[in-house]
Structures are given as structure tokens and as C-alpha cells.
C-alpha positions as CSV (number, residue, x, y, z in Angstrom):
1,M,1.4,5.8,-17.8
2,T,2.0,2.3,-17.4
3,N,2.4,0.1,-14.4
4,D,5.9,-0.2,-14.9
5,N,6.9,3.2,-14.1
6,K,3.9,3.7,-11.7
7,D,6.2,3.1,-8.7
8,D,7.7,5.9,-9.0
9,L,4.9,8.1,-7.8
10,L,6.0,6.3,-4.4
11,Y,8.8,7.6,-4.0
12,N,8.2,11.2,-5.5
13,A,5.2,11.5,-3.3
14,K,6.9,11.2,-0.3
15,N,9.7,13.7,-0.9
16,G,8.2,16.3,-3.1
17,D,9.3,18.8,-5.6
18,D,12.4,20.4,-4.8
19,S,12.7,24.0,-5.2
20,L,16.2,26.2,-5.2
21,T,16.9,29.1,-3.4
22,N,18.9,31.9,-4.2
23,D,21.3,31.2,-1.2
24,N,24.4,29.5,-2.3
25,H,24.9,27.3,0.4
26,T,21.0,26.3,0.4
27,T,21.3,25.3,-3.5
28,Q,24.4,23.3,-2.8
29,K,22.1,21.6,0.4
30,N,19.5,21.1,-2.2
31,K,21.7,19.2,-4.7
32,G,23.4,16.5,-2.3
33,D,19.9,16.1,-1.2
34,R,18.4,15.0,-4.4
35,R,21.8,13.2,-5.4
36,S,21.0,11.4,-1.9
37,R,17.2,10.8,-2.8
38,R,18.1,9.6,-6.2
39,T,20.6,7.0,-5.0
40,A,18.0,6.0,-2.3
41,M,15.7,5.8,-4.7
42,A,17.8,3.8,-7.2
43,L,18.8,1.4,-4.3
44,Q,15.0,0.7,-3.9
45,R,13.6,0.1,-7.5
46,S,16.5,-2.4,-7.7
47,L,15.8,-3.9,-4.4
48,V,12.3,-4.7,-5.4
49,D,13.5,-5.9,-9.1
50,L,15.6,-8.3,-7.3
51,L,12.4,-9.4,-4.8
52,L,10.3,-10.4,-8.0
53,E,13.3,-12.7,-8.8
54,K,14.2,-14.1,-5.5
55,S,13.5,-13.9,-1.8
56,L,15.2,-11.4,0.6
57,A,17.3,-13.9,1.9
58,D,19.1,-14.9,-1.3
59,I,19.8,-11.3,-2.6
60,T,23.7,-10.1,-1.7
61,I,24.8,-6.4,-1.5
62,Q,26.8,-6.8,-4.3
63,E,24.3,-8.1,-6.7
64,L,22.1,-4.8,-5.3
65,T,24.8,-2.1,-5.9
66,D,25.9,-3.8,-9.0
67,R,21.8,-3.8,-10.2
68,A,21.5,0.1,-8.8
69,N,24.7,1.4,-10.0
70,V,26.1,2.4,-6.8
71,S,29.2,1.6,-4.8
72,R,29.5,-0.7,-1.2
73,T,30.3,2.1,0.0
74,T,27.5,4.8,-0.8
75,F,25.2,1.9,0.1
76,Y,26.4,1.8,3.5
77,L,26.0,5.8,3.6
78,H,22.2,4.8,3.6
79,Y,21.0,1.5,5.2
80,Q,23.1,-0.7,8.0
81,N,22.1,-3.7,5.6
82,I,19.6,-5.3,3.1
83,G,17.1,-5.5,5.5
84,D,17.1,-1.9,6.8
85,L,16.5,-1.1,3.4
86,F,13.4,-3.1,3.0
87,Q,12.5,-1.9,6.2
88,S,12.9,1.5,4.8
89,I,10.8,0.6,2.0
90,E,7.6,-1.0,4.0
91,D,7.9,2.0,6.0
92,E,7.0,4.6,3.3
93,V,4.4,2.3,1.7
94,V,2.8,1.5,4.9
95,A,3.0,5.4,5.9
96,Q,1.3,6.6,2.4
97,Y,-1.4,3.5,2.6
98,E,-2.1,4.4,6.2
99,D,-2.5,8.4,4.8
100,I,-5.3,6.6,2.5
101,I,-6.6,4.6,5.7
102,N,-7.0,7.3,8.2
103,R,-9.2,9.4,5.3
104,I,-11.5,6.5,4.8
105,V,-12.0,5.7,8.4
106,S,-12.1,9.4,9.3
107,D,-15.3,10.9,11.3
108,E,-16.0,12.4,7.5
109,F,-17.1,9.0,6.2
110,D,-19.0,5.8,7.0
111,I,-16.4,3.3,5.9
112,L,-19.2,1.1,5.5
113,Y,-21.7,3.4,3.3
114,V,-23.1,1.3,0.3
115,G,-23.5,3.1,-3.2
116,T,-24.7,2.3,-6.5
117,D,-22.1,1.5,-8.9
118,K,-22.5,2.6,-12.9
119,K,-24.1,-1.0,-13.3
120,G,-26.5,-0.1,-10.6
121,Q,-25.2,-2.6,-8.1
122,K,-24.6,-2.0,-4.4
123,W,-21.1,-1.4,-3.7
124,L,-18.5,0.4,-1.0
125,P,-17.1,3.5,-2.6
126,T,-14.7,4.7,0.2
127,L,-12.6,1.0,-1.0
128,I,-11.9,2.8,-4.3
129,E,-9.0,5.2,-3.2
130,A,-7.1,1.7,-1.3
131,F,-7.3,-0.3,-4.5
132,Q,-5.9,2.5,-6.4
133,F,-2.9,2.4,-4.0
134,F,-2.3,-1.0,-5.2
135,Y,-2.4,-0.5,-9.1
136,D,-0.5,2.9,-9.1
137,N,2.0,1.1,-7.2
138,P,2.4,-2.4,-8.3
139,K,5.9,-3.5,-7.8
140,F,6.3,-2.2,-4.7
141,C,2.8,-3.4,-2.9
142,S,3.5,-6.9,-4.6
143,V,7.1,-7.7,-2.9
144,L,5.1,-7.1,0.3
145,L,2.4,-8.7,0.5
146,R,4.5,-11.2,-1.0
147,N,7.2,-11.3,1.0
148,P,7.5,-13.4,4.3
149,E,9.6,-10.8,6.0
150,S,6.7,-7.8,5.6
151,R,4.5,-6.9,8.5
152,F,2.5,-4.3,5.5
153,F,-0.6,-6.6,5.5
154,Q,-0.4,-6.9,8.7
155,R,0.1,-3.3,10.0
156,T,-2.7,-2.0,7.2
157,V,-5.2,-4.2,8.3
158,E,-4.9,-3.4,12.1
159,R,-4.7,0.6,11.4
160,G,-8.4,0.2,9.9
161,H,-9.5,-2.4,13.0
162,D,-11.1,-0.1,15.4
163,A,-13.1,1.9,12.9
164,V,-14.8,-1.2,11.3
165,L,-15.4,-3.1,14.3
166,E,-17.1,0.0,15.8
167,R,-19.3,0.4,13.0
168,M,-20.1,-3.3,12.6
169,E,-21.0,-3.1,16.3
170,E,-23.5,-0.1,15.4
171,L,-25.5,-2.1,12.8
172,R,-25.5,-5.5,14.0
173,P,-25.7,-5.2,18.2
174,D,-27.2,-8.6,18.4
175,L,-23.5,-10.1,17.5
176,T,-20.4,-10.5,20.5
177,R,-17.5,-8.6,19.7
178,V,-15.5,-12.2,19.4
179,E,-18.3,-12.9,16.6
180,L,-17.5,-9.6,14.9
181,E,-13.6,-10.2,15.5
182,Y,-13.7,-13.2,13.4
183,F,-15.9,-11.7,10.6
184,Y,-13.6,-8.9,10.7
185,I,-10.5,-11.4,10.1
186,F,-12.6,-13.3,7.6
187,V,-13.3,-10.2,5.5
188,V,-10.1,-8.9,5.3
189,N,-8.1,-12.1,4.5
190,G,-10.6,-12.9,1.9
191,I,-10.2,-8.9,0.5
192,R,-5.7,-9.8,0.2
193,G,-6.6,-13.1,-1.5
194,I,-8.6,-10.9,-4.2
195,V,-5.9,-8.1,-4.4
196,Q,-3.0,-10.8,-4.6
197,E,-5.0,-12.9,-7.1
198,W,-5.9,-9.5,-8.9
199,M,-1.6,-8.8,-8.9
200,L,-1.1,-12.0,-10.0
201,L,-3.0,-11.4,-13.3
202,G,-1.4,-8.2,-14.2
203,Y,-3.9,-5.8,-12.6
204,K,-6.9,-6.5,-15.9
205,E,-9.2,-5.4,-13.8
206,T,-9.5,-1.4,-12.8
207,P,-9.8,0.0,-9.2
208,N,-13.2,0.4,-9.8
209,D,-13.9,-3.4,-10.8
210,I,-12.2,-4.7,-7.8
211,T,-14.1,-2.4,-5.7
212,S,-17.4,-3.8,-7.6
213,I,-16.0,-7.7,-6.7
214,V,-14.8,-6.9,-3.2
215,S,-18.1,-4.8,-2.6
216,Q,-19.5,-7.8,-3.7
217,F,-17.8,-10.3,-1.2
218,V,-18.7,-7.8,1.3
219,L,-22.3,-7.3,0.9
220,N,-23.2,-10.8,0.3
221,H,-21.6,-11.6,3.6
222,L,-23.2,-8.8,5.7
223,D,-26.6,-8.0,4.0
224,I,-28.0,-5.5,6.8
225,L,-26.3,-2.5,5.1
226,S,-28.2,-0.4,3.1
227,E,-28.2,3.2,1.9
228,D,-30.2,4.4,4.9
229,H,-27.4,3.4,7.2
């Protein structure tokens, strides 16, 4: 699967497979639901493609509906305006990414657990799934990270904040909360820069490779971590 069609997984994962029953009313409803989802998906894809070419403010409903091959009337059955459509995309991406963050920060895992990669270097394996998500949904994630109207990065940063700070307080009780807060901001913005460069260069590295790079970045600035923690 190439990056060009990986973004289809974003929508399919949210809506799941459609199953028909023998009940005619249910069957017709499912058909209508599928048509509605296909239309919404076409509009989402078209907006994302346009956002790779121009800013959100410069996109008109006419060019969007032309690109998606749907009527303006159909557009307004689904969304109030282009901003509403953009927000729906962000909400869907954030919801799926938050599922990953929730697993990473759950009590089952140590978010700052240090393992060893295939080269024998220390790394943070809990980050792999997070980077895999970007790799599997390149267009959606790219437009959200690049677009000033998006709060995607801020929302995901806020989600992992408390769990990371709590773990860091355990590891470095000598540091104040303020110092740890600044360190957290330093790290997450560094990771954002790495991810944006990764996107800009066309995802040449694998998610595992990026995990190794980010792990070295983090661990070089937090050298008190070890496998024993």
C-alpha cells in the first residue's frame, strides 16, 4: 500500500464495515448510510487535496464540490461550511490518535519505558504506534499539522501531558514542576519538528526509524532513564 491511498484507512477505521440484514427497511437504511458516508469521504478527501495546494481561507465551496463531484446542495446536507468540514476532519483524526495516546499513557505501559532497538540502541518503543499513525495517514496529518486553523497538535499534546509529567516527577523529584513543564514543551515541540521534517521529505524513514531518532533526542536530554525504571 502506498502513502497515496493510506489515508483511506482513516475513514474506514472510524465507520467500520457495513453489514446488510434481511429486513428491507434496515437494508435501505444501510444503503443510505453508505451513500452518505461515501459522500462525506469524497468531500473530506477533496478538501485535504485542496489544502495541499492552498490555504483553507482560499478554498471555495464551488471548487470543493467540483473536486468531489457532488452538488452544493449535497454539501450543505452534510456541513454548514468549509470550516465545519475541516473541523470534522480534525475531530476524526484526533479521536483516532487519542485512542493511541490513551493506550500509551494507560496503566499497562510505562510511557517512558526504555527498550533496545535492532541496532542495540536505547529507545522508547511506546512511540512506535504514534508514528505509525502519521505514516498511515500522511495527507490528513500533514494538512492538520501545517494548517494554522488546526488545533490537532495542541489537542494531542494536552492529552499526554499529565501522564508524562507524573512519570517525570517520579524520575526527577529534584526538579520543580515548572522545570518539568518547560522540559515537556521542549520535547514535544522538538518531536513536532522532527515529524514535520519527516513529512516534508516524504516519509523516507520507517516509523521504527523515526522512533529511534526521536528516542535519541529525548534520551540525550533525559539521561536518568534506564531499563530499571
